[in-house]
LOPAFI-202987 format. One record per residue: y, z, x of N, C-alpha, C, O in turn; residue in three letters; residue number from 1. Coordinates in pm, whole numbers, plus 50000, padded with zeros to 5 digits. Each point is the difference from the previous one (the first is absolute). Layout:
! LOPAFI-202987
+-------+-------+-------+-------+-------+-------+-------+-------+-------+-------+-------+-------+-------+-------+
!  n.c2 !  n.c3 !  n.c1 ! ca.c2 ! ca.c3 ! ca.c1 !  c.c2 !  c.c3 !  c.c1 !  o.c2 !  o.c3 !  o.c1 ! torti ! kelum !
+-------+-------+-------+-------+-------+-------+-------+-------+-------+-------+-------+-------+-------+-------+
!     Y !     Z !     X !     Y !     Z !     X !     Y !     Z !     X !     Y !     Z !     X !   ala !   NUM !
...
+-------+-------+-------+-------+-------+-------+-------+-------+-------+-------+-------+-------+-------+-------+
END
This chain:
! LOPAFI-202987
+-------+-------+-------+-------+-------+-------+-------+-------+-------+-------+-------+-------+-------+-------+
!  n.c2 !  n.c3 !  n.c1 ! ca.c2 ! ca.c3 ! ca.c1 !  c.c2 !  c.c3 !  c.c1 !  o.c2 !  o.c3 !  o.c1 ! torti ! kelum !
+-------+-------+-------+-------+-------+-------+-------+-------+-------+-------+-------+-------+-------+-------+
! 80009 ! 81114 ! 47400 ! 49896 ! 49905 ! 49968 ! 49935 ! 50039 ! 49868 ! 49973 ! 50116 ! 49971 !   met !     1 !
! 50003 ! 49782 ! 49954 ! 49936 ! 50027 ! 49872 ! 49850 ! 50015 ! 50019 ! 49943 ! 49964 ! 50102 !   thr !     2 !
! 49996 ! 50090 ! 49795 ! 49856 ! 50022 ! 50005 ! 49926 ! 49867 ! 50012 ! 49897 ! 49993 ! 50068 !   lys !     3 !
! 50153 ! 49905 ! 49868 ! 49936 ! 49867 ! 50003 ! 50000 ! 49943 ! 50142 ! 49900 ! 49940 ! 50042 !   lys !     4 !
! 50208 ! 50076 ! 50032 ! 50011 ! 49949 ! 50137 ! 49903 ! 50076 ! 50091 ! 49934 ! 49939 ! 50084 !   val !     5 !
! 50057 ! 50192 ! 49900 ! 49908 ! 50080 ! 50082 ! 49855 ! 49960 ! 49976 ! 49921 ! 49994 ! 50094 !   arg !     6 !
! 50044 ! 49979 ! 49782 ! 49864 ! 49958 ! 49967 ! 49972 ! 49864 ! 50064 ! 49891 ! 49980 ! 50055 !   val !     7 !
! 50203 ! 49928 ! 49939 ! 49981 ! 49868 ! 50060 ! 49986 ! 50010 ! 50152 ! 49919 ! 49928 ! 50059 !   leu !     8 !
! 50158 ! 50158 ! 50004 ! 49990 ! 50020 ! 50146 ! 49863 ! 50059 ! 50034 ! 49936 ! 49956 ! 50096 !   ile !     9 !
! 50019 ! 50142 ! 49827 ! 49869 ! 50062 ! 50025 ! 49888 ! 49897 ! 49984 ! 49908 ! 49997 ! 50082 !   ala !    10 !
! 50099 ! 49921 ! 49815 ! 49898 ! 49895 ! 49980 ! 50003 ! 49901 ! 50115 ! 49895 ! 49957 ! 50047 !   ile !    11 !
! 50223 ! 50008 ! 49999 ! 50012 ! 49907 ! 50113 ! 49940 ! 50058 ! 50128 ! 49929 ! 49930 ! 50072 !   gly !    12 !
! 50098 ! 50197 ! 49955 ! 49945 ! 50065 ! 50119 ! 49847 ! 50006 ! 49991 ! 49932 ! 49972 ! 50099 !   val !    13 !
! 50016 ! 50063 ! 49786 ! 49855 ! 50007 ! 49981 ! 49937 ! 49862 ! 50020 ! 49895 ! 49988 ! 50063 !   ile !    14 !
! 50169 ! 49907 ! 49884 ! 49948 ! 49864 ! 50016 ! 49999 ! 49958 ! 50147 ! 49903 ! 49937 ! 50045 !   ala !    15 !
! 50201 ! 50095 ! 50029 ! 50006 ! 49965 ! 50142 ! 49892 ! 50074 ! 50078 ! 49933 ! 49940 ! 50084 !   val !    16 !
! 50050 ! 50189 ! 49890 ! 49897 ! 50079 ! 50070 ! 49861 ! 49945 ! 49969 ! 49917 ! 49987 ! 50090 !   val !    17 !
! 50057 ! 49982 ! 49784 ! 49868 ! 49944 ! 49965 ! 49978 ! 49866 ! 50067 ! 49889 ! 49973 ! 50046 !   met !    18 !
! 50211 ! 49944 ! 49962 ! 49988 ! 49872 ! 50068 ! 49969 ! 50017 ! 50148 ! 49917 ! 49927 ! 50055 !   gly !    19 !
! 50148 ! 50168 ! 50011 ! 49972 ! 50028 ! 50141 ! 49859 ! 50051 ! 50021 ! 49933 ! 49961 ! 50095 !   leu !    20 !
! 50020 ! 50127 ! 49817 ! 49863 ! 50052 ! 50011 ! 49896 ! 49890 ! 49980 ! 49900 ! 49995 ! 50071 !   leu !    21 !
! 50123 ! 49918 ! 49833 ! 49906 ! 49889 ! 49977 ! 49998 ! 49906 ! 50119 ! 49893 ! 49958 ! 50044 !   ile !    22 !
! 50223 ! 50010 ! 50010 ! 50008 ! 49912 ! 50118 ! 49930 ! 50063 ! 50120 ! 49926 ! 49932 ! 50071 !   thr !    23 !
! 50096 ! 50195 ! 49952 ! 49935 ! 50069 ! 50112 ! 49849 ! 50003 ! 49982 ! 49927 ! 49985 ! 50097 !   ala !    24 !
! 50027 ! 50033 ! 49781 ! 49856 ! 50000 ! 49973 ! 49936 ! 49866 ! 50027 ! 49892 ! 49993 ! 50057 !   gly !    25 !
! 50174 ! 49900 ! 49902 ! 49945 ! 49866 ! 50024 ! 50000 ! 49968 ! 50149 ! 49904 ! 49940 ! 50049 !   phe !    26 !
! 50199 ! 50098 ! 50022 ! 50007 ! 49970 ! 50143 ! 49892 ! 50071 ! 50079 ! 49949 ! 49945 ! 50098 !   asn !    27 !
! 50014 ! 50177 ! 49861 ! 49899 ! 50073 ! 50075 ! 49859 ! 49961 ! 49961 ! 49906 ! 50024 ! 50076 !   ser !    28 !
! 50075 ! 49918 ! 49805 ! 49864 ! 49968 ! 49956 ! 49966 ! 49852 ! 50012 ! 49883 ! 49964 ! 49987 !   ser !    29 !
! 50212 ! 49953 ! 50038 ! 49969 ! 49860 ! 50020 ! 49991 ! 49974 ! 50149 ! 50075 ! 50057 ! 50079 !   thr !    30 !
! 49836 ! 49860 ! 49956 ! 49980 ! 49976 ! 50142 ! 49968 ! 49856 ! 50027 ! 50022 ! 49911 ! 49917 !   gly !    31 !
! 49924 ! 50068 ! 50200 ! 49970 ! 49866 ! 50046 ! 49850 ! 49985 ! 50013 ! 49931 ! 50090 ! 50049 !   thr !    32 !
! 50017 ! 49797 ! 49907 ! 49860 ! 49970 ! 50022 ! 49989 ! 49928 ! 50134 ! 50064 ! 49896 ! 50020 !   tyr !    33 !
! 49857 ! 50158 ! 50070 ! 49976 ! 49937 ! 50129 ! 49850 ! 49984 ! 50019 ! 49921 ! 50085 ! 49958 !   leu !    34 !
! 50041 ! 49807 ! 50105 ! 49861 ! 49988 ! 50043 ! 49984 ! 50089 ! 50123 ! 50098 ! 50041 ! 50061 !   thr !    35 !
! 49779 ! 49988 ! 49974 ! 49975 ! 50082 ! 50118 ! 50055 ! 49930 ! 50124 ! 50058 ! 50064 ! 50088 !   ile !    36 !
! 49922 ! 49806 ! 49919 ! 50051 ! 49923 ! 50114 ! 50151 ! 50007 ! 50009 ! 50054 ! 50015 ! 50110 !   glu !    37 !
! 50016 ! 49974 ! 49777 ! 50147 ! 50008 ! 49999 ! 50049 ! 50137 ! 50045 ! 50096 ! 50011 ! 50075 !   glu !    38 !
! 49837 ! 50094 ! 49879 ! 50041 ! 50136 ! 50038 ! 49982 ! 50022 ! 50150 ! 50087 ! 50058 ! 50065 !   ala !    39 !
! 49800 ! 49898 ! 49989 ! 49977 ! 50015 ! 50144 ! 50094 ! 49914 ! 50083 ! 50045 ! 50043 ! 50106 !   leu !    40 !
! 49985 ! 49836 ! 49847 ! 50093 ! 49912 ! 50071 ! 50140 ! 50060 ! 50003 ! 50069 ! 49993 ! 50102 !   ala !    41 !
! 49974 ! 50065 ! 49787 ! 50132 ! 50062 ! 49994 ! 50008 ! 50118 ! 50096 ! 50103 ! 50020 ! 50064 !   ala !    42 !
! 49790 ! 50057 ! 49947 ! 49998 ! 50112 ! 50093 ! 50002 ! 49951 ! 50144 ! 50068 ! 50058 ! 50085 !   gln !    43 !
! 49857 ! 49836 ! 49944 ! 49995 ! 49946 ! 50136 ! 50136 ! 49946 ! 50043 ! 50036 ! 50009 ! 50118 !   ala !    44 !
! 50040 ! 49936 ! 49788 ! 50133 ! 49946 ! 50030 ! 50105 ! 50111 ! 50008 ! 50115 ! 49974 ! 50035 !   glu !    45 !
! 49844 ! 50147 ! 49934 ! 50095 ! 50111 ! 50005 ! 50075 ! 50021 ! 49871 ! 50086 ! 50088 ! 49992 !   gly !    46 !
! 49884 ! 49832 ! 49907 ! 50065 ! 50020 ! 49871 ! 49945 ! 50127 ! 49938 ! 49879 ! 50011 ! 49979 !   ala !    47 !
! 50206 ! 50082 ! 49991 ! 49953 ! 50128 ! 49950 ! 49964 ! 49990 ! 49853 ! 50075 ! 49947 ! 49918 !   thr !    48 !
! 49809 ! 50104 ! 50050 ! 49956 ! 50011 ! 49862 ! 50002 ! 50146 ! 49957 ! 49959 ! 50035 ! 49889 !   gln !    49 !
! 50090 ! 50052 ! 50202 ! 49996 ! 50144 ! 49976 ! 50077 ! 50036 ! 49874 ! 50116 ! 49961 ! 49982 !   glu !    50 !
! 49819 ! 50114 ! 49930 ! 50064 ! 50048 ! 49879 ! 50014 ! 49897 ! 49891 ! 50049 ! 50033 ! 49892 !   gly !    51 !
! 49912 ! 49846 ! 50131 ! 50012 ! 49892 ! 49901 ! 49874 ! 49996 ! 49915 ! 49890 ! 50001 ! 50054 !   arg !    52 !
! 50124 ! 49996 ! 49815 ! 49886 ! 49998 ! 49908 ! 49932 ! 49864 ! 50008 ! 50062 ! 49896 ! 49977 !   phe !    53 !
! 49809 ! 50106 ! 50055 ! 49924 ! 49877 ! 50023 ! 49871 ! 50005 ! 49919 ! 49941 ! 50105 ! 49979 !   ile !    54 !
! 50018 ! 49778 ! 49977 ! 49872 ! 49983 ! 49932 ! 49919 ! 49899 ! 50078 ! 50049 ! 49892 ! 50033 !   gln !    55 !
! 49825 ! 50142 ! 49998 ! 49911 ! 49910 ! 50074 ! 49864 ! 49998 ! 49934 ! 49960 ! 50095 ! 49932 !   met !    56 !
! 49970 ! 49794 ! 50088 ! 49865 ! 49986 ! 49945 ! 49905 ! 49957 ! 50110 ! 50035 ! 49920 ! 50087 !   glu !    57 !
! 49844 ! 50133 ! 49909 ! 49899 ! 49963 ! 50097 ! 49866 ! 50060 ! 49963 ! 49980 ! 50046 ! 49887 !   gly !    58 !
! 49930 ! 49953 ! 50208 ! 49866 ! 50055 ! 49981 ! 49980 ! 50118 ! 50093 ! 50069 ! 50014 ! 50101 !   asp !    59 !
! 49835 ! 50070 ! 49865 ! 49966 ! 50113 ! 50084 ! 49936 ! 49950 ! 50129 ! 49900 ! 49927 ! 49996 !   leu !    60 !
! 50157 ! 50110 ! 50117 ! 49946 ! 49959 ! 50130 ! 49874 ! 50081 ! 50029 ! 49997 ! 50122 ! 49980 !   ala !    61 !
! 49900 ! 49810 ! 50066 ! 49872 ! 50065 ! 50030 ! 50016 ! 50112 ! 50102 ! 50069 ! 49984 ! 50101 !   asp !    62 !
! 49867 ! 50129 ! 49871 ! 49998 ! 50110 ! 50094 ! 50127 ! 50081 ! 50010 ! 50014 ! 50080 ! 50093 !   gly !    63 !
! 50081 ! 49901 ! 49816 ! 50128 ! 50071 ! 50010 ! 50019 ! 50106 ! 49893 ! 50099 ! 50072 ! 50002 !   thr !    64 !
! 49808 ! 49938 ! 49905 ! 50015 ! 50090 ! 49885 ! 49977 ! 50145 ! 50043 ! 49894 ! 50033 ! 50054 !   phe !    65 !
! 50205 ! 50054 ! 49921 ! 49990 ! 50142 ! 50035 ! 50060 ! 50083 ! 49888 ! 50122 ! 50002 ! 49982 !   asp !    66 !
! 49793 ! 50067 ! 49942 ! 50044 ! 50083 ! 49887 ! 49984 ! 50146 ! 50037 ! 49889 ! 50045 ! 50025 !   trp !    67 !
! 50222 ! 50029 ! 49978 ! 49998 ! 50143 ! 50027 ! 50018 ! 50071 ! 49865 ! 50111 ! 50017 ! 49951 !   asp !    68 !
! 49777 ! 50025 ! 49990 ! 50004 ! 50060 ! 49867 ! 50062 ! 50140 ! 50000 ! 50049 ! 50046 ! 49897 !   ser !    69 !
! 49950 ! 50022 ! 50216 ! 50061 ! 50133 ! 50007 ! 50152 ! 49993 ! 49991 ! 50062 ! 50082 ! 49933 !   asn !    70 !
! 49997 ! 49820 ! 50134 ! 50146 ! 49986 ! 50001 ! 50048 ! 49889 ! 49907 ! 50121 ! 49977 ! 49989 !   asn !    71 !
! 49788 ! 49955 ! 49946 ! 50027 ! 49889 ! 49908 ! 50087 ! 49894 ! 50069 ! 50106 ! 49963 ! 49951 !   ile !    72 !
! 49846 ! 49991 ! 50164 ! 50069 ! 49895 ! 50076 ! 49902 ! 49886 ! 50025 ! 49888 ! 50022 ! 50047 !   ile !    73 !
! 50155 ! 49859 ! 49921 ! 49919 ! 49880 ! 50017 ! 50064 ! 49913 ! 50107 ! 50120 ! 49971 ! 49993 !   leu !    74 !
! 49801 ! 49989 ! 50106 ! 50048 ! 49909 ! 50104 ! 49904 ! 49883 ! 50006 ! 49879 ! 50017 ! 49997 !   lys !    75 !
! 50178 ! 49863 ! 50012 ! 49919 ! 49880 ! 50010 ! 50082 ! 49886 ! 50056 ! 50122 ! 50009 ! 50009 !   phe !    76 !
! 49810 ! 49886 ! 50027 ! 50067 ! 49879 ! 50046 ! 50002 ! 49897 ! 49890 ! 49900 ! 49980 ! 49932 !   gly !    77 !
! 50212 ! 49955 ! 50052 ! 50015 ! 49892 ! 49903 ! 50006 ! 49870 ! 50079 ! 50080 ! 49987 ! 50092 !   leu !    78 !
! 49834 ! 49918 ! 49873 ! 49992 ! 49877 ! 50077 ! 50016 ! 49877 ! 49912 ! 49969 ! 50001 ! 49881 !   thr !    79 !
! 50081 ! 49893 ! 50182 ! 50007 ! 49870 ! 49935 ! 49894 ! 49907 ! 50059 ! 50002 ! 49879 ! 49973 !   asp !    80 !
! 49908 ! 50176 ! 50106 ! 49897 ! 49921 ! 50066 ! 50029 ! 49980 ! 50147 ! 49908 ! 49983 ! 50080 !   gly !    81 !
! 50220 ! 50019 ! 49958 ! 50041 ! 49982 ! 50139 ! 50071 ! 50121 ! 50058 ! 49984 ! 50032 ! 50117 !   asn !    82 !
! 50095 ! 50036 ! 49801 ! 50083 ! 50112 ! 50045 ! 49964 ! 50126 ! 49923 ! 49945 ! 49994 ! 49890 !   asn !    83 !
! 50086 ! 50119 ! 50171 ! 49974 ! 50130 ! 49935 ! 50125 ! 50086 ! 50008 ! 50065 ! 50009 ! 50105 !   ile !    84 !
! 49968 ! 50055 ! 49783 ! 50105 ! 50102 ! 49996 ! 49933 ! 50129 ! 49957 ! 49923 ! 50003 ! 49903 !   ile !    85 !
! 50105 ! 50105 ! 50169 ! 49940 ! 50129 ! 49969 ! 50084 ! 50071 ! 49894 ! 50121 ! 50013 ! 50012 !   his !    86 !
! 49811 ! 50031 ! 49884 ! 50063 ! 50059 ! 49883 ! 49963 ! 50147 ! 49992 ! 49885 ! 50038 ! 50026 !   ile !    87 !
! 50212 ! 50046 ! 49939 ! 49974 ! 50142 ! 49970 ! 50049 ! 50025 ! 49858 ! 50112 ! 49965 ! 49963 !   thr !    88 !
! 49801 ! 50098 ! 49959 ! 50031 ! 50029 ! 49860 ! 49968 ! 50145 ! 49971 ! 49888 ! 50045 ! 50024 !   tyr !    89 !
! 50208 ! 50029 ! 49926 ! 49984 ! 50140 ! 49965 ! 49982 ! 50008 ! 49849 ! 50097 ! 50009 ! 49925 !   asp !    90 !
! 49778 ! 49989 ! 50033 ! 49972 ! 50003 ! 49857 ! 49853 ! 49976 ! 49972 ! 49918 ! 49988 ! 50091 !   gly !    91 !
! 50050 ! 50006 ! 49783 ! 49862 ! 49984 ! 49955 ! 49947 ! 49862 ! 50040 ! 50069 ! 49899 ! 49985 !   ile !    92 !
! 49809 ! 50098 ! 50064 ! 49935 ! 49876 ! 50042 ! 49959 ! 49920 ! 49877 ! 49931 ! 50053 ! 49912 !   lys !    93 !
! 50110 ! 49819 ! 50079 ! 49954 ! 49917 ! 49888 ! 49847 ! 49985 ! 50005 ! 49943 ! 49985 ! 50108 !   pro !    94 !
! 49993 ! 50020 ! 49777 ! 49855 ! 49996 ! 49993 ! 49940 ! 49875 ! 50062 ! 49898 ! 50008 ! 50068 !   asp !    95 !
! 50162 ! 49877 ! 49909 ! 49939 ! 49874 ! 50042 ! 50062 ! 49940 ! 50126 ! 49991 ! 49880 ! 50022 !   asn !    96 !
! 50072 ! 50203 ! 50061 ! 50069 ! 49947 ! 50117 ! 49902 ! 49942 ! 50103 ! 50037 ! 49910 ! 50075 !   ile !    97 !
! 49841 ! 50140 ! 49929 ! 49903 ! 49952 ! 50097 ! 49914 ! 49886 ! 49946 ! 49906 ! 49957 ! 50067 !   glu !    98 !
! 50124 ! 49993 ! 49815 ! 49917 ! 49899 ! 49935 ! 50028 ! 49858 ! 50048 ! 49931 ! 49906 ! 49958 !   ala !    99 !
! 50166 ! 50076 ! 50127 ! 50030 ! 49866 ! 50051 ! 50101 ! 49923 ! 49918 ! 50021 ! 49881 ! 50025 !   gly !   100 !
! 50041 ! 50184 ! 49879 ! 50103 ! 49934 ! 49919 ! 50132 ! 49999 ! 50076 ! 50023 ! 50086 ! 50086 !   tyr !   101 !
! 50065 ! 49818 ! 49883 ! 50132 ! 49998 ! 50064 ! 50079 ! 50128 ! 49969 ! 49990 ! 50055 ! 49890 !   pro !   102 !
! 50087 ! 49990 ! 50209 ! 50077 ! 50124 ! 49989 ! 50148 ! 49968 ! 50012 ! 50040 ! 49923 ! 50088 !   ile !   103 !
! 50040 ! 50134 ! 49826 ! 50145 ! 49988 ! 50007 ! 50056 ! 50137 ! 50034 ! 49971 ! 50098 ! 49932 !   ile !   104 !
! 50108 ! 49909 ! 50175 ! 50064 ! 50125 ! 50038 ! 50151 ! 49986 ! 49983 ! 50057 ! 49894 ! 50027 !   val !   105 !
! 50005 ! 50212 ! 49928 ! 50145 ! 50005 ! 49986 ! 50049 ! 50121 ! 50076 ! 49949 ! 50111 ! 49981 !   glu !   106 !
! 50149 ! 49869 ! 50105 ! 50052 ! 50112 ! 50078 ! 50099 ! 49955 ! 50103 ! 50070 ! 49900 ! 49982 !   gly !   107 !
! 49937 ! 50176 ! 50127 ! 50102 ! 49975 ! 50102 ! 49942 ! 50020 ! 50139 ! 49906 ! 50077 ! 50019 !   lys !   108 !
! 50152 ! 49854 ! 50078 ! 49968 ! 50023 ! 50140 ! 50082 ! 50117 ! 50050 ! 50114 ! 50020 ! 49958 !   phe !   109 !
! 49828 ! 50058 ! 50132 ! 50074 ! 50108 ! 50065 ! 50056 ! 49947 ! 50132 ! 49976 ! 49885 ! 50038 !   thr !   110 !
! 50097 ! 50198 ! 50030 ! 50056 ! 49960 ! 50129 ! 49891 ! 49976 ! 50104 ! 50021 ! 49930 ! 50098 !   ser !   111 !
! 49860 ! 50129 ! 49879 ! 49887 ! 49980 ! 50092 ! 49920 ! 49876 ! 49963 ! 49891 ! 49979 ! 50053 !   glu !   112 !
! 50161 ! 49939 ! 49857 ! 49936 ! 49876 ! 49954 ! 49868 ! 50026 ! 49929 ! 49909 ! 49917 ! 50001 !   lys !   113 !
! 50082 ! 50200 ! 49939 ! 49884 ! 50034 ! 49918 ! 50040 ! 49974 ! 49855 ! 50113 ! 50029 ! 49961 !   glu !   114 !
! 49796 ! 49918 ! 49959 ! 50031 ! 49972 ! 49861 ! 49951 ! 50116 ! 49916 ! 49881 ! 50032 ! 49998 !   phe !   115 !
! 50212 ! 50032 ! 49931 ! 49968 ! 50110 ! 49911 ! 50003 ! 49945 ! 49858 ! 50105 ! 49960 ! 49950 !   ile !   116 !
! 49780 ! 50040 ! 49985 ! 49990 ! 49945 ! 49865 ! 50038 ! 50106 ! 49898 ! 49956 ! 50115 ! 50007 !   ala !   117 !
! 50127 ! 49844 ! 49897 ! 50033 ! 50086 ! 49887 ! 49898 ! 49981 ! 49889 ! 49972 ! 50093 ! 49924 !   asp !   118 !
! 49973 ! 49785 ! 50067 ! 49898 ! 49972 ! 49899 ! 49904 ! 49895 ! 50052 ! 50035 ! 49915 ! 50082 !   ser !   119 !
! 49844 ! 50092 ! 49868 ! 49895 ! 49904 ! 50034 ! 49943 ! 49946 ! 49870 ! 49960 ! 50076 ! 49912 !   ile !   120 !
! 50036 ! 49794 ! 50078 ! 49940 ! 49934 ! 49883 ! 49882 ! 49917 ! 50048 ! 50013 ! 49922 ! 50094 !   leu !   121 !
! 49874 ! 50094 ! 49843 ! 49882 ! 49922 ! 50035 ! 49975 ! 49902 ! 49887 ! 49977 ! 50039 ! 49885 !   val !   122 !
! 50027 ! 49833 ! 50148 ! 49977 ! 49898 ! 49899 ! 49853 ! 49998 ! 49961 ! 49912 ! 50033 ! 50081 !   lys !   123 !
! 50062 ! 49929 ! 49799 ! 49864 ! 49984 ! 49951 ! 49981 ! 49855 ! 49960 ! 50041 ! 49962 ! 49890 !   cys !   124 !
! 49900 ! 49956 ! 50195 ! 49991 ! 49856 ! 49974 ! 49929 ! 49965 ! 49870 ! 50029 ! 49896 ! 49941 !   pro !   125 !
! 49880 ! 50188 ! 50014 ! 49925 ! 49966 ! 49879 ! 50091 ! 49989 ! 49878 ! 49966 ! 49931 ! 49904 !   ser !   126 !
! 50147 ! 50134 ! 50099 ! 50094 ! 49992 ! 49888 ! 50064 ! 49862 ! 49989 ! 50044 ! 49959 ! 49892 !   arg !   127 !
! 49962 ! 49969 ! 50219 ! 50073 ! 49876 ! 50002 ! 49909 ! 49878 ! 50006 ! 50049 ! 49887 ! 50003 !   tyr !   128 !
! 49822 ! 50133 ! 49997 ! 49906 ! 49888 ! 50004 ! 49967 ! 49958 ! 49857 ! 50000 ! 50081 ! 49907 !   glu !   129 !
! 49972 ! 49790 ! 50079 ! 49958 ! 49950 ! 49870 ! 49861 ! 50048 ! 49969 ! 49918 ! 50021 ! 50090 !   glu !   130 !
! 50054 ! 49996 ! 49781 ! 49866 ! 50047 ! 49961 ! 49902 ! 49885 ! 49999 ! 49882 ! 50020 ! 49969 !   glu !   131 !
+-------+-------+-------+-------+-------+-------+-------+-------+-------+-------+-------+-------+-------+-------+
END
């Protein structure tokens, strides 16, 4: 084999590996947006959401906020007004989470039907209102 052929084979292998890594990254970071009602309905029907990346939006349910500053674990209920899903988040508590703004959680359900959030985003409505 000539040097030119070996270089072309090496470039081809590198391109294939990079393509596989990019595809795997997109598959693990893209998920499904579900309403709280849809997520609960899917669980009730026995449709497994375990390990599937999900994004949900709702409000902080009254009386469910529990911040453990020693272990840096946040637990709360996310509600759409009718239903509640209990969320566990291992990370820093967002400053404005108790302000009543809509909350977006991204994460996965466990086999125990508990939602483990990888990230929490708190919307700030004032940014989107007209002056």
